[in-house]
C-alpha positions, 0 to 999 in steps of 0.5 A, spaced: 483 482 503 487 486 499 489 481 494 481 480 493 480 487 492 486 488 487 483 482 483 476 485 483 478 493 481 484 493 477 491 495 479 489 503 478 483 503 482 487 498 487 493 503 488 488 509 489 484 505 494 491 504 498 491 512 499 487 510 505 493 507 508 496 514 509 490 517 512 489 511 517 497 511 519 496 519 520 490 518 525 492 511 528 499 514 529 497 520 533 492 516 537 497 510 539 504 512 538 507 517 544 510 523 542 507 523 535 506 530 532 505 532 525 507 539 522 501 543 518 506 542 512 506 535 513 498 534 514 497 539 508 502 535 504 498 528 506 491 531 504 494 534 497 497 527 496 490 523 498 486 528 494 490 526 488 490 519 489 483 518 491 481 522 485 485 517 480 480 512 483 474 516 482 476 517 475 478 510 474 471 507 476 467 513 472 470 510 466 471 503 467 466 497 467 465 492 473 460 496 477 459 492 483 465 488 483 469 494 482 466 497 488 466 491 492 474 491 490 475 498 492 471 497 499 475 490 500 482 494 499 480 500 504 479 495 509 485 491 508 489 498 508 486 499 515 489 492 517 495 494 514 496 501 517 494 498 524 500 493 523 505 498 522 502 503 527 503 497 532 510 496 530 511 503 531 508 503 538 512 497 540 519 500 538 517 506 542 515 502 548 522 498 547 526 505 547 523 507 553 524 501 557 532 501 554 530 495 550 532 493 543 526 494 538 525 488 533 528 490 526 525 490 520 527 483 518 524 480 525 517 483 523 518 481 516 519 474 518 513 474 523 509 477 518 510 472 513 509 466 518 502 468 520 501 470 512 503 463 510 499 459 515 493 464 513 494 463 506 495 455 506 488 455 510 485 459 505 487 454 499 486 448 503 479 450 504 477 454 498 482 453 492 483 445 492 476 443 493 475 448 486 481 446 483 478 445 476 474 451 476 479 456 479 486 453 476 485 448 471 480 452 466 483 458 467 489 456 465 486 453 459 482 459 457 489 463 458 493 458 454 498 458 460 501 452 462 501 450 470 509 451 469 508 458 467 503 460 472 508 457 477 514 461 475 510 467 475 508 466 482 515 464 484 517 471 481 512 475 484 513 471 491 521 474 490 519 481 489 514 481 494 519 479 499 523 484 497 518 489 497 515 487 504 522 487 507 523 494 504 517 497 507 518 494 514 525 497 514 522 504 512 517 503 517 522 502 522 527 507 521 522 513 518 516 512 521 509 509 519 506 515 515 513 516 511 513 509 509 505 510 507 507 516 503 512 513 499 507 507 497 502 512 495 507 516 491 508 509 488 501 509 485 504 514 479 509 509 477 503 503 477 498 508 473 503 509 468 505 502 468 498 499 468 496 504 462 502 502 458 500 494 459 493 494 460 490 500 457 485 497 452 477 497 450 475 492 455 479 495 460 478 502 460 479 504 467 487 502 466 488 508 461 491 514 463 488 520 460 489 527 461 485 528 468 489 521 470 496 524 468 494 531 472 492 526 478 499 522 477 503 529 477 499 531 483 500 525 487 508 526 486 507 533 488 504 531 495 509 526 496 515 531 495 512 536 499 511 531 505 518 529 504 520 537 504 515 538 510 518 532 514 525 535 513 523 542 516 520 539 522 526 535 523 530 541 523 526 545 527 526 539 532 533 539 532 534 547 533 529 546 539 533 541 542 540 545 541 536 551 544 534 548 550 
């Protein structure tokens, strides 16, 4: 879902839509994971972060082209974020239940392997049902128009696969050790890097939505500020919890 969303709306808008992960993570964690509480500072930081990331997406859509395609990509990405956040919250709930029962919870590597296995089956089914019957239209002609050989495309996909394995493993380990919202806050702060890279590599006449103007730079800095504020608020909340335990 999120891959189709990325293809339709572009990297800058995609990353902005991914801020929905933080919102879904906060809401679902509070509802489904026992003992989950957020301080006022953490909630304020999340609101600040989501505001600036979403504002970046709005600026990109206002200045971009694509209309319905970009809007559809935005909606698909948000829907994918709900599924993604649900999986992370389910893992947190599983860990909480295992710890309460005195059992060893699954590691980030275990979750990555299970997630990848399910994803492989789904992607292979999609390729067999949709891509292979339209190979000429979707692959051969696109490769010819871009002057890229199938070998180069395969190499790029292999590189992407390697980086995605690293990303996925890191994400689930972060969820395992630091919690859902912390991991998704880090993902949202990553939009700053993506916005800068997207502007440097893709900002041109036919892709104005990828450019980073003054308002876009303000949104990027605001996103980084929100992420740093969340880290500080989380550290303070943990310190306060530790002091409370010592007092008891």
